C-alpha positions as CSV (number, residue, x, y, z in Angstrom):
1,M,0.0,0.0,0.0
2,K,2.8,2.5,0.9
3,I,4.7,1.6,-2.2
4,T,1.7,2.3,-4.4
5,Q,1.1,5.7,-2.7
6,T,4.8,6.5,-3.1
7,L,4.7,5.7,-6.8
8,K,1.6,7.8,-7.3
9,T,3.2,10.8,-5.5
10,S,6.4,10.4,-7.5
11,A,4.5,10.2,-10.7
12,A,2.5,13.3,-9.9
13,A,5.7,15.2,-9.0
14,L,7.4,14.1,-12.3
15,A,4.3,15.1,-14.3
16,T,4.3,18.6,-12.6
17,A,8.1,19.0,-13.2
18,L,7.7,18.1,-16.9
19,L,4.8,20.5,-17.3
20,I,6.8,23.4,-15.7
21,A,9.8,22.6,-17.9
22,G,7.7,22.5,-21.0
23,C,6.1,25.9,-20.2
24,A,9.5,27.4,-19.5
25,G,10.6,26.6,-23.0
26,M,7.6,28.1,-24.7
27,G,7.4,31.7,-26.0
28,G,6.2,34.5,-23.7
29,G,2.5,33.7,-24.5
30,A,-0.1,36.1,-25.8
31,A,-1.5,39.1,-24.2
32,S,-4.7,41.2,-24.7
33,V,-4.5,44.8,-23.5
34,A,-6.9,47.7,-23.0
35,L,-5.5,51.1,-23.8
36,S,-6.7,54.3,-22.2
37,G,-5.5,57.9,-21.5
38,S,-5.4,57.2,-17.8
39,Q,-2.5,54.8,-18.3
40,E,-0.3,57.5,-20.0
41,V,2.6,59.0,-18.1
42,P,1.5,61.6,-17.3
43,P,-2.2,60.7,-17.5
44,V,-4.2,62.1,-20.5
45,N,-7.9,63.1,-20.3
46,S,-9.0,61.3,-23.5
47,A,-12.3,59.9,-24.7
48,G,-10.3,57.6,-26.9
49,S,-9.6,53.9,-26.2
50,G,-8.1,50.9,-27.8
51,T,-7.4,47.2,-27.6
52,G,-4.1,45.5,-28.4
53,T,-3.0,42.0,-28.8
54,V,0.6,40.7,-28.8
55,S,2.3,37.4,-28.9
56,V,5.9,36.5,-29.0
57,A,7.1,33.3,-30.5
58,E,9.9,31.1,-29.1
59,D,12.4,32.8,-31.4
60,R,11.2,36.2,-30.0
61,T,9.3,37.2,-33.2
62,V,6.6,39.7,-32.4
63,T,3.0,39.7,-33.8
64,A,1.0,42.7,-32.5
65,K,-2.1,44.6,-33.4
66,I,-3.8,47.7,-31.9
67,T,-7.4,48.8,-32.8
68,T,-8.5,52.2,-31.6
69,Q,-11.7,54.1,-31.1
70,G,-12.0,57.9,-30.9
71,V,-8.3,58.5,-31.4
72,N,-6.7,60.3,-34.4
73,G,-3.5,58.2,-34.2
74,V,-0.4,59.2,-36.1
75,A,2.0,56.6,-34.7
76,A,1.8,53.5,-32.5
77,H,4.6,51.4,-30.9
78,I,5.5,48.9,-28.3
79,H,7.8,50.5,-25.7
80,E,9.9,49.0,-23.0
81,G,8.9,50.5,-19.6
82,A,7.3,49.6,-16.3
83,A,3.8,50.8,-15.4
84,G,4.1,54.5,-14.4
85,A,7.3,55.0,-16.4
86,N,8.1,55.9,-20.0
87,G,10.6,54.1,-22.1
88,P,12.1,53.6,-25.6
89,V,10.3,52.2,-28.6
90,I,11.2,48.6,-29.2
91,V,8.6,47.6,-31.8
92,P,7.4,50.3,-34.3
93,M,3.9,49.6,-35.7
94,E,2.4,50.6,-39.0
95,K,-1.1,51.8,-39.8
96,T,-2.7,49.1,-41.9
97,A,-6.3,50.4,-41.9
98,D,-8.4,53.2,-40.2
99,N,-7.8,52.8,-36.5
100,T,-5.7,49.7,-36.9
101,W,-1.9,49.3,-36.3
102,T,0.1,46.1,-36.8
103,S,3.7,45.1,-36.3
104,K,5.8,44.4,-39.3
105,P,6.4,40.8,-40.1
106,G,9.6,39.3,-38.8
107,Q,10.3,41.8,-36.0
108,K,12.1,40.3,-33.1
109,L,12.8,41.3,-29.6
110,T,16.4,41.2,-28.2
111,E,16.9,38.9,-25.3
112,A,16.8,41.9,-22.8
113,Q,13.5,43.1,-24.4
114,Y,12.1,39.6,-24.3
115,E,12.9,39.5,-20.5
116,A,11.2,42.9,-20.1
117,Y,8.1,41.6,-22.0
118,K,7.8,38.5,-19.8
119,A,8.2,40.6,-16.7
120,G,5.3,43.0,-17.7
121,R,7.7,45.9,-18.5
122,T,6.4,46.7,-22.0
123,Y,3.4,48.8,-23.2
124,F,1.4,49.8,-26.2
125,N,1.3,53.5,-26.9
126,V,-0.7,55.4,-29.6
127,H,0.4,59.0,-30.4
128,T,-1.8,61.8,-31.7
129,P,-1.1,65.4,-33.0
130,Q,-2.7,66.7,-29.7
131,H,-0.6,64.3,-27.5
132,K,2.7,63.7,-29.2
133,G,4.0,61.7,-26.2
134,G,1.0,59.4,-26.4
135,E,-2.7,59.7,-25.9
136,I,-3.6,56.1,-25.0
137,R,-1.5,53.5,-23.4
138,G,-1.8,49.9,-22.2
139,Q,0.6,47.9,-20.1
140,I,1.4,44.5,-21.6
141,R,1.1,41.6,-19.1
142,P,1.6,38.2,-20.8
C-alpha cells in the first residue's frame, strides 16, 4: 500500500516537473491589452480607447495589433517600460487600416527586451497630434 502511494506521489511530482519545464521553453505567451488615456505618463484626459494583442514566438518574433476608437492616431509602438514610467520604442507599428496598427512581419525582440516583455515591463502606446508623447497606453502583461 505504501509503495503504491509513493509511486503515485512520485508520478505526480514528475508530471508537474515536466509541465513546468515544458512551459519554460515556450514563448512568452499572448496578451490582450486595454488602452486608455489614464494609463499614460502623465495621464491624459481622453475619450479615446483601444485594444491591443501581442504574442511573442519562441524565437522572439513579435506579432502585434492595436485597434483604436475615438483617437486620431499618427503613430503607434510597443515601448519598454514599467507601469508608471516611459521608455524607448522597441517595436514600431504601421497603420494598416483606419484605427488599426500592426507590427511588421519578422520583427524580433532582443533577449533583454524579451525578458522585459515576460516581466510586464512593456506597453502599447498610440500617439496623436494633440498628444505627441502618447494619448492612450496599455501595459502588456503576458
